[in-house]
C-alpha positions as CSV (number, residue, x, y, z in Angstrom):
1,M,-18.2,10.8,5.8
2,T,-20.9,9.7,3.8
3,P,-22.8,6.4,3.6
4,H,-20.8,4.0,1.6
5,H,-23.7,2.9,-0.9
6,F,-23.9,0.0,-3.7
7,D,-22.1,1.7,-7.3
8,N,-22.3,-0.8,-10.6
9,N,-19.3,0.7,-11.6
10,R,-17.2,-1.3,-9.2
11,S,-19.4,-4.9,-9.5
12,E,-16.6,-6.1,-11.1
13,L,-14.6,-6.3,-8.1
14,K,-15.5,-8.4,-6.1
15,K,-14.3,-10.9,-8.8
16,T,-11.0,-9.6,-7.8
17,K,-8.4,-12.9,-7.6
18,K,-5.0,-11.4,-8.0
19,L,-4.7,-8.2,-4.8
20,V,-1.9,-5.9,-4.2
21,I,-2.4,-4.1,-1.1
22,K,-0.5,-1.2,-0.3
23,V,-0.6,0.1,4.0
24,G,1.2,3.2,4.4
25,T,3.0,4.8,7.7
26,S,-0.1,6.4,8.4
27,S,-2.3,3.7,8.8
28,L,0.2,1.7,11.0
29,T,1.8,4.3,13.6
30,H,0.3,6.8,16.2
31,A,1.0,10.2,16.1
32,T,3.4,9.6,17.9
33,G,5.4,7.1,15.3
34,K,5.7,4.1,17.4
35,L,3.6,1.0,16.2
36,N,-0.8,1.2,16.2
37,L,-1.1,-2.5,17.6
38,Q,-4.7,-2.2,16.9
39,K,-4.7,-0.5,13.6
40,I,-2.4,-3.6,12.1
41,D,-4.3,-5.8,13.4
42,S,-7.3,-4.7,12.0
43,I,-5.6,-5.2,9.0
44,V,-3.6,-8.3,9.5
45,L,-7.5,-9.5,10.5
46,Q,-9.1,-8.0,6.9
47,I,-6.3,-9.9,5.0
48,A,-6.8,-12.5,6.6
49,N,-10.4,-12.7,6.0
50,L,-9.4,-12.1,2.1
51,H,-7.2,-14.6,1.6
52,N,-10.1,-17.3,3.2
53,K,-12.0,-16.5,0.2
54,G,-9.2,-17.9,-1.6
55,I,-8.7,-14.3,-2.9
56,D,-4.4,-13.7,-3.6
57,V,-2.8,-11.5,-2.0
58,V,0.3,-9.7,-1.8
59,L,0.6,-6.4,1.4
60,V,3.8,-3.5,0.0
61,S,3.5,-2.1,3.5
62,S,5.1,0.7,4.7
63,G,6.3,1.6,8.6
64,A,9.6,-0.3,9.0
65,I,11.9,3.4,9.8
66,A,9.2,4.5,11.6
67,A,9.1,1.6,13.9
68,G,13.2,2.2,14.0
69,L,13.0,5.2,15.1
70,G,9.7,4.5,17.9
71,K,11.9,2.4,18.7
72,L,14.9,4.0,20.1
73,G,12.7,6.9,20.4
74,L,13.6,9.6,17.3
75,D,13.1,11.8,15.2
76,K,13.0,11.4,11.2
77,R,13.1,15.1,10.6
78,S,16.4,15.1,12.6
79,I,18.3,12.4,11.3
80,S,20.7,11.5,8.2
81,L,19.8,9.4,5.2
82,P,22.8,6.4,6.7
83,D,20.1,7.2,10.2
84,K,17.1,6.1,7.9
85,Q,19.0,3.2,6.4
86,A,20.0,1.9,9.5
87,M,16.4,2.7,10.6
88,A,14.8,0.4,8.4
89,A,17.1,-2.0,9.3
90,I,16.4,-1.9,12.7
91,G,12.4,-1.2,12.3
92,Q,12.2,-4.2,9.6
93,N,12.6,-7.3,12.1
94,I,10.2,-4.9,14.0
95,L,7.5,-4.8,11.3
96,I,8.2,-8.3,10.2
97,H,7.6,-10.0,14.5
98,M,4.2,-7.9,14.0
99,Y,3.1,-9.1,10.8
100,M,4.2,-12.9,11.9
101,K,2.4,-12.7,15.1
102,M,-0.2,-11.8,14.1
103,F,-0.6,-13.3,10.8
104,S,-0.3,-16.8,12.8
105,E,-3.7,-16.0,14.8
106,Y,-5.1,-16.5,12.1
107,G,-3.3,-19.7,10.8
108,I,-1.7,-17.7,8.2
109,N,1.9,-17.6,6.7
110,I,3.9,-15.3,5.2
111,G,7.3,-14.1,3.2
112,Q,8.7,-11.6,3.9
113,V,10.3,-9.9,0.0
114,L,12.8,-6.6,-0.3
115,L,13.1,-5.0,-3.4
116,T,14.6,-2.4,-5.3
117,K,14.7,-0.7,-8.4
118,E,16.7,-2.9,-10.1
119,D,14.4,-5.6,-9.4
120,F,12.1,-4.2,-12.0
121,Q,14.1,-3.0,-14.7
122,S,15.3,-6.3,-16.2
123,E,13.5,-9.1,-17.7
124,N,15.3,-11.6,-15.9
125,R,15.5,-10.1,-12.1
126,S,11.3,-9.7,-13.6
127,K,10.7,-12.7,-14.0
128,L,12.6,-13.9,-10.8
129,C,10.7,-12.0,-8.5
130,K,7.2,-13.0,-10.3
131,D,8.4,-16.5,-10.1
132,T,8.4,-16.2,-5.8
133,F,5.4,-14.8,-5.7
134,D,4.2,-17.6,-7.8
135,S,5.9,-20.0,-5.7
136,L,4.5,-18.2,-2.2
137,S,0.9,-18.5,-3.7
138,K,1.4,-22.0,-4.8
139,Y,1.9,-22.5,-0.8
140,H,-0.6,-20.3,-0.1
141,V,2.3,-17.8,1.8
142,I,1.1,-14.3,2.3
143,P,4.5,-11.8,0.7
144,I,5.1,-8.8,3.4
145,V,7.0,-6.6,0.3
146,N,8.9,-3.3,0.9
147,E,11.7,-1.7,-0.3
148,N,15.4,-2.6,1.1
149,D,15.9,0.9,2.8
150,A,18.8,-0.3,4.3
151,V,21.2,-0.2,0.9
152,A,19.5,0.9,-0.9
153,V,21.0,3.8,-3.0
154,E,19.1,6.4,-5.1
155,E,20.7,4.9,-7.7
156,I,18.9,1.7,-7.4
157,K,15.6,3.7,-5.0
158,V,12.2,2.8,-6.0
159,G,11.6,5.9,-3.6
160,D,7.9,5.4,-2.4
161,N,6.0,2.5,-1.6
162,D,2.6,3.5,-4.1
163,T,5.3,3.5,-6.9
164,L,6.5,-0.2,-5.3
165,S,2.6,-1.6,-5.2
166,A,2.0,-0.7,-8.5
167,L,5.2,-1.8,-9.8
168,V,4.7,-5.1,-7.8
169,A,1.3,-5.1,-9.3
170,N,2.7,-5.4,-12.8
171,I,4.7,-8.2,-12.2
172,V,2.7,-10.6,-10.6
173,E,-0.2,-9.3,-13.2
174,A,-2.8,-7.7,-10.0
175,D,-7.0,-7.7,-10.8
176,L,-6.5,-4.5,-8.0
177,L,-4.5,-2.2,-6.2
178,I,-5.8,-0.9,-3.0
179,I,-3.4,2.0,-1.7
180,L,-4.3,2.5,1.3
181,S,-3.3,6.2,3.5
182,D,-4.7,9.1,5.7
183,I,-6.9,10.3,2.7
184,D,-10.4,8.8,2.0
185,G,-9.4,9.2,-2.1
186,L,-8.8,11.8,-4.5
187,Y,-10.7,15.4,-3.7
188,D,-11.1,18.3,-6.5
189,A,-8.7,19.9,-4.0
190,N,-6.2,19.4,-1.0
191,P,-9.4,18.6,2.0
192,T,-6.6,19.7,4.4
193,H,-6.8,23.3,3.3
194,N,-10.2,24.1,1.8
195,P,-13.4,22.3,3.9
196,D,-15.7,21.8,0.9
197,A,-13.7,19.9,-1.5
198,I,-15.5,17.2,-3.2
199,L,-14.4,13.6,-3.1
200,L,-13.8,11.7,-6.6
201,P,-15.5,8.0,-6.2
202,Y,-15.1,7.0,-9.8
203,V,-12.3,7.9,-12.7
204,D,-12.2,6.2,-15.7
205,E,-9.9,8.6,-17.7
206,M,-6.5,10.1,-16.3
207,T,-7.0,13.9,-17.5
208,P,-4.2,16.8,-17.3
209,Y,-7.2,17.8,-14.8
210,I,-7.0,14.7,-12.5
211,E,-3.3,14.7,-12.7
212,S,-3.2,18.1,-12.1
213,L,-5.1,17.4,-8.8
214,A,-2.6,16.0,-6.7
215,Q,-1.6,16.9,-3.4
216,D,1.9,17.0,-1.4
217,T,1.6,15.0,1.6
218,D,1.3,16.9,5.0
219,N,2.4,13.7,7.0
220,I,6.0,14.0,8.2
221,M,6.5,10.1,9.3
222,G,5.3,9.4,5.2
223,T,7.4,9.3,1.6
224,G,4.0,10.0,-1.0
225,G,1.7,12.1,-1.3
226,M,-1.2,12.2,-3.5
227,S,1.1,12.0,-6.5
228,T,2.7,9.2,-6.1
229,K,-0.5,7.4,-6.1
230,I,-1.7,9.3,-9.4
231,E,1.7,7.7,-10.1
232,A,1.3,4.4,-9.8
233,V,-2.4,3.9,-10.6
234,K,-0.3,4.9,-14.4
235,I,1.7,2.2,-13.9
236,A,-0.6,-0.4,-12.5
237,K,-2.6,0.4,-15.9
238,L,0.5,-1.0,-17.9
239,S,-1.1,-4.7,-16.3
240,N,-4.6,-4.1,-16.3
241,T,-4.9,-4.1,-13.5
242,K,-7.4,-1.2,-11.6
243,T,-6.7,0.9,-8.3
244,V,-8.6,1.9,-5.4
245,I,-7.2,4.5,-3.4
246,A,-9.3,4.8,0.6
247,N,-8.3,5.4,3.9
248,G,-7.2,2.5,5.5
249,N,-8.2,4.1,9.1
250,V,-11.7,3.2,7.6
251,K,-13.6,0.2,9.4
252,N,-13.6,-3.0,7.2
253,I,-12.2,-0.9,4.8
254,L,-11.2,-3.8,2.6
255,N,-13.8,-5.6,2.3
256,D,-15.6,-3.0,1.6
257,I,-13.7,-2.4,-1.2
258,L,-14.1,-6.3,-2.5
259,E,-18.2,-6.6,-2.3
260,G,-17.9,-3.0,-4.1
261,K,-19.1,-0.6,-1.7
262,S,-18.4,3.1,-2.8
263,I,-15.6,4.0,-0.8
264,G,-11.8,6.1,-1.7
265,T,-12.0,6.8,-5.5
266,Y,-11.9,3.9,-7.7
267,F,-9.4,4.0,-10.8
268,N,-11.3,2.2,-14.0
269,I,-8.7,3.6,-16.4
């Protein structure tokens, strides 16, 4: 991995006041599917530090279904949709309990917000959501957001947390959306299959070429690949929110991004 260096294009990231962070399942779990407490604590510590700096943070967290599967020792590939929804109901409790315990170690309160597509489709419901986020911010509470998978059917599903995080960024009018997964950013080829693939550190225009680079995920626990992340970048742009896609497994990743270091792919579009 190349050393991080400072990039003049990223100096504005240091001015971030309102931040949405999306953490993918792969950044929260072991290969077994069970929660990786060390990874979660690392992310929580970084968010707590940003919060203490006065940055308004919203965390969109995957991992509920994986946590439920891990608890019961099941495999995602072998269960039905109702079973997945049941796993979400079990796992959401595990996940939120873990976040509550870890954030409380740093003196920070959290609030759980579960959403569906309908919450973004009507102006009235979107305003109610914004009011909720604003109130949580007023009381210095970090919202932990997820899709309400336990009850969401196809018609009301957002479908993946990359898209959900971008929709949340629109509602709260975030300065920056950081999408953390198990890949370093957008490459000019699929790095899983091509060892010569080159990471693109900076994208200033959403061209057909950039969109063509999106590949489906190779991670069986996650739901979104690079294609959903590119779509999220386009949605976030509607509220003038910039996006960084980066690897959630890299040490101190959030602080490095907000210090303007060239890490991941920065979409300044």
